C-alpha positions as CSV (number, residue, x, y, z in Angstrom):
1,M,2.7,-19.6,-2.9
2,K,1.8,-15.9,-2.6
3,T,2.3,-14.4,0.9
4,I,0.9,-11.1,2.0
5,L,2.2,-9.1,5.0
6,I,-0.2,-6.8,6.9
7,P,1.0,-4.7,9.8
8,V,-1.8,-4.0,12.3
9,D,-2.2,-1.7,15.2
10,F,-6.0,-2.3,16.2
11,S,-7.0,1.2,14.8
12,E,-10.0,1.9,12.5
13,T,-7.5,2.5,9.6
14,S,-5.9,-0.9,10.3
15,A,-9.2,-2.6,10.6
16,N,-10.3,-1.1,7.2
17,A,-7.1,-2.3,5.6
18,L,-7.7,-5.9,6.8
19,E,-11.3,-5.8,5.6
20,Y,-10.0,-4.7,2.2
21,A,-7.5,-7.5,2.2
22,A,-10.1,-10.0,3.1
23,E,-12.1,-9.2,0.0
24,L,-9.1,-8.8,-2.3
25,I,-7.9,-12.4,-1.6
26,K,-11.1,-13.7,-2.9
27,D,-10.0,-12.5,-6.3
28,I,-6.4,-13.7,-6.2
29,E,-4.6,-16.9,-5.2
30,V,-2.9,-16.4,-1.8
31,G,-1.3,-19.2,0.3
32,R,-0.4,-17.2,3.5
33,I,-1.2,-14.0,5.3
34,I,1.2,-12.7,8.1
35,L,-0.3,-10.2,10.6
36,L,2.5,-8.1,12.2
37,K,2.2,-6.2,15.5
38,I,5.0,-4.5,17.0
39,F,5.6,-4.3,20.7
40,Y,8.3,-1.7,20.8
41,K,9.2,0.1,23.9
42,S,12.0,2.6,23.8
43,I,14.6,2.7,26.6
44,Y,13.0,6.1,27.7
45,E,9.5,4.5,28.0
46,Q,10.9,1.7,30.1
47,L,13.0,3.9,32.5
48,L,11.1,7.1,32.7
49,P,7.6,7.7,34.2
50,S,4.6,8.3,31.8
51,A,2.8,11.6,31.6
52,D,0.7,10.2,34.5
53,F,3.9,9.8,36.5
54,V,3.5,6.0,36.4
55,Q,6.5,3.9,35.6
56,L,5.7,0.7,33.8
57,S,6.8,-2.4,35.7
58,A,7.6,-5.7,34.2
59,A,4.2,-7.0,35.2
60,D,2.6,-4.1,33.4
61,I,4.6,-4.8,30.3
62,Q,3.7,-8.5,30.3
63,E,0.0,-7.7,30.8
64,E,0.3,-5.5,27.7
65,R,1.9,-8.3,25.8
66,D,-0.8,-10.8,26.9
67,Q,-3.6,-8.3,25.7
68,I,-1.9,-7.9,22.3
69,S,-1.8,-11.7,22.0
70,K,-5.5,-11.9,22.7
71,Q,-6.3,-9.2,20.2
72,L,-4.2,-10.8,17.5
73,K,-6.0,-14.1,18.0
74,T,-9.3,-12.4,17.7
75,L,-8.1,-10.7,14.4
76,T,-6.8,-14.0,13.2
77,D,-10.0,-15.9,13.9
78,S,-12.1,-13.2,12.3
79,L,-10.0,-13.1,9.2
80,Q,-9.8,-16.8,8.9
81,Q,-13.7,-17.0,8.8
82,K,-13.6,-14.6,5.8
83,C,-10.9,-16.5,3.9
84,N,-10.6,-19.8,2.1
85,P,-9.7,-22.4,4.7
86,S,-6.6,-23.2,2.7
87,I,-5.2,-19.9,3.4
88,R,-2.7,-20.0,6.4
89,I,-2.8,-17.0,8.7
90,Q,0.2,-16.4,10.9
91,T,1.0,-13.7,13.5
92,A,4.2,-12.1,14.4
93,V,5.1,-9.8,17.2
94,S,8.3,-7.7,17.0
95,E,10.1,-5.6,19.7
96,L,11.8,-3.5,17.0
97,P,10.5,-0.2,15.7
98,L,7.9,-0.5,12.9
99,L,10.1,0.0,9.8
100,R,12.8,-2.3,11.1
101,S,10.2,-4.8,12.0
102,I,8.8,-4.8,8.5
103,H,12.3,-5.0,6.9
104,Q,13.3,-7.9,9.1
105,L,10.1,-9.8,8.5
106,T,10.4,-9.2,4.8
107,A,13.9,-10.6,4.8
108,E,13.0,-13.6,6.8
109,E,9.6,-14.6,5.3
110,R,9.8,-13.1,1.8
111,P,6.3,-11.9,1.4
112,D,5.2,-10.8,-2.0
113,L,3.0,-7.9,-1.0
114,L,2.7,-5.5,1.9
115,I,-0.8,-4.0,2.7
116,I,-1.1,-0.9,4.9
117,G,-3.8,1.6,5.7
118,S,-3.5,5.3,5.5
119,D,-5.5,7.7,7.7
120,S,-8.3,9.9,6.7
121,P,-8.8,13.5,7.8
122,M,-12.4,12.4,8.7
123,L,-11.0,10.1,11.5
124,Q,-10.6,11.6,15.0
125,A,-7.8,9.3,15.9
126,E,-4.7,8.7,13.8
127,S,-3.2,5.2,13.6
128,Y,0.4,4.5,14.4
129,I,0.9,2.8,11.1
130,G,-1.0,5.4,9.2
131,Q,1.4,8.1,10.5
132,Q,4.4,6.2,9.0
133,V,2.8,5.2,5.6
134,I,5.3,7.4,3.6
135,G,8.4,5.9,5.2
136,I,7.1,2.4,4.8
137,A,6.1,3.0,1.1
138,K,9.6,4.5,0.3
139,T,11.8,1.9,2.1
140,S,9.9,-1.3,1.6
141,S,11.7,-3.7,-0.7
142,I,8.4,-5.3,-1.9
143,P,5.3,-3.9,-3.5
144,V,3.2,-1.8,-1.1
145,L,-0.6,-1.6,-1.4
146,I,-1.8,1.6,0.5
147,V,-5.5,1.3,1.4
148,P,-7.2,4.7,2.3
149,A,-9.3,4.6,5.5
150,G,-12.4,5.4,3.4
151,A,-11.9,2.8,0.7
152,A,-14.1,-0.3,0.3
153,Y,-13.0,-3.0,-1.8
154,Q,-14.2,-3.2,-5.5
155,K,-13.0,-5.9,-7.9
156,I,-10.0,-4.4,-9.6
157,E,-10.9,-4.3,-13.2
158,R,-9.2,-0.9,-14.2
159,A,-5.8,0.3,-12.9
160,L,-4.5,3.8,-13.6
161,V,-0.8,4.0,-14.3
162,P,0.4,7.7,-14.2
163,C,3.6,7.9,-16.2
164,D,6.1,10.4,-17.5
165,F,6.4,9.2,-21.1
166,A,10.0,10.4,-21.1
167,M,10.5,7.4,-18.7
168,V,8.1,5.1,-20.6
169,S,10.6,2.2,-20.7
170,R,10.1,1.6,-17.0
171,L,6.7,0.3,-17.8
172,G,8.4,-2.9,-18.6
173,I,8.2,-3.7,-14.8
174,L,4.6,-4.5,-15.3
175,K,5.5,-7.6,-17.2
176,G,7.2,-9.1,-14.1
177,L,5.6,-12.3,-13.0
178,H,5.8,-11.3,-9.3
179,S,4.1,-7.9,-9.7
180,P,0.7,-7.9,-8.0
181,L,-0.7,-6.3,-11.2
182,G,0.1,-9.7,-12.9
183,W,-2.0,-11.4,-10.2
184,L,-5.0,-9.2,-11.0
185,H,-4.4,-8.5,-14.7
186,P,-6.7,-5.4,-14.9
187,E,-7.2,-3.2,-17.9
188,L,-4.4,-0.5,-17.7
189,M,-5.1,3.2,-18.2
190,I,-1.7,4.8,-19.0
191,L,-1.9,8.5,-18.1
192,N,0.7,11.1,-19.2
193,I,0.2,14.5,-17.5
194,D,1.8,16.9,-19.8
195,P,0.9,20.6,-19.4
196,Q,3.5,21.6,-22.1
197,Q,2.1,19.0,-24.5
198,K,5.7,17.8,-25.1
199,H,4.4,14.4,-26.0
200,I,2.7,15.6,-29.4
201,S,5.9,15.1,-31.5
202,H,6.6,11.7,-30.0
203,E,3.2,10.0,-29.9
204,A,3.9,7.3,-32.6
205,E,7.2,6.5,-30.8
206,H,5.6,6.2,-27.4
207,A,2.7,4.1,-28.8
208,E,5.1,1.7,-30.4
209,M,7.1,1.3,-27.2
210,L,4.0,0.8,-25.1
211,N,2.7,-1.9,-27.4
212,E,6.0,-3.8,-27.0
213,L,6.3,-3.3,-23.2
214,L,2.6,-4.1,-22.3
215,E,2.1,-7.1,-24.6
216,G,-0.5,-9.3,-23.0
217,Y,-2.3,-6.4,-21.2
218,E,-5.4,-4.6,-22.3
219,Y,-4.5,-0.9,-22.1
220,S,-5.5,2.6,-23.2
221,I,-3.4,5.8,-23.4
222,Y,-4.6,9.1,-22.1
223,Y,-3.3,12.6,-21.8
224,A,-4.1,15.4,-19.3
225,E,-2.8,19.0,-19.0
226,D,-3.2,19.6,-15.3
227,Q,-0.7,21.9,-13.8
228,N,-1.3,20.2,-10.4
229,K,-0.2,16.6,-11.1
230,V,-1.6,15.1,-7.9
231,Q,-5.0,16.6,-8.4
232,G,-4.9,15.7,-12.1
233,I,-4.2,12.0,-11.2
234,L,-6.9,11.8,-8.5
235,N,-9.5,13.6,-10.8
236,F,-8.8,11.2,-13.6
237,A,-9.2,8.3,-11.3
238,K,-12.4,9.5,-9.9
239,N,-14.0,10.3,-13.2
240,N,-13.0,7.1,-15.0
241,N,-14.1,4.4,-12.5
242,V,-10.5,3.3,-11.5
243,Q,-10.2,0.9,-8.8
244,L,-6.4,1.1,-8.3
245,I,-3.7,3.7,-8.8
246,T,-0.3,2.3,-9.7
247,A,3.0,4.0,-8.9
248,L,6.2,2.9,-10.7
249,P,9.4,2.3,-8.7
250,G,11.8,5.0,-7.4
251,K,12.3,8.2,-9.4
252,Y,9.8,7.0,-12.0
253,S,7.0,7.1,-9.4
254,F,4.7,10.1,-9.4
255,F,5.6,10.2,-5.6
256,Y,9.3,10.6,-6.2
257,K,9.6,14.3,-6.7
258,F,7.1,15.2,-4.0
259,T,8.2,16.6,-0.7
260,H,6.9,14.8,2.4
261,S,4.2,17.2,2.9
262,S,2.9,17.0,-0.7
263,T,3.0,13.2,-0.6
264,T,1.0,13.4,2.6
265,E,-1.4,15.8,1.0
266,A,-1.9,13.4,-2.0
267,L,-2.7,10.5,0.3
268,A,-5.1,12.6,2.3
269,L,-6.9,13.8,-0.8
270,N,-7.2,10.2,-2.0
271,S,-10.1,8.8,-0.1
272,S,-11.3,6.0,-2.3
273,Q,-8.7,4.5,-4.6
274,P,-5.9,2.2,-3.2
275,I,-2.4,2.9,-4.5
276,L,-0.1,0.1,-5.5
277,I,3.6,1.1,-5.3
278,L,5.7,-1.3,-7.4
279,K,9.3,-2.1,-6.6
């Protein structure tokens, strides 16, 4: 039974990620969805007055809890109406900070995929979850699907896999039965961005290795010479009708060598293609 974990914060970004998930699960077999809302209050928030010089009382905190419960029920009912009746939707409320809440729930419930939304520069208000997308993506122990605030669901028929061909052996992870790419089984577009054209003397070797690693997948190999790898990846995705960008794990990911600011920029520039980060 496949389980999807979706943290929510009642923002536009979160609502869009939920809408995307509701359409996605029509194309894959899912047994359970868990909606996670954190109710974390630091010791400072509990003891010190707010900016309006109002200290929260126990009654105020309980009222906020009750409001969250009502909002979660509304989300659950709305999502259930869009899903197959056989899909079980659960809610979880945690008093831990967001990252710790996700890690704890992942350990306890063992979801197969985490879906989160990333903010768009076009939105006036940022979402709490959107502000922590990078931390979530880098520390999650399960695959993470990042849905840009401006992205609407399209059936995933073509997935872009940016890859340094010097590390091509890591593509073997795509053969994993638990990988969400295995659930969707799209055509893979393997992209090597190589401004120095180092691949030329090893094309036959790379082609042979890819053929072995990606057995069972339909795939094509592409090369680009962009000096700016982020822009090169996004331009290729836009120009080739790609519905998903896939990042390999750890240091093999095109995210790995980015600084925090460049990763943020990459996500901000990407307004339409979801990014699946494998683990």
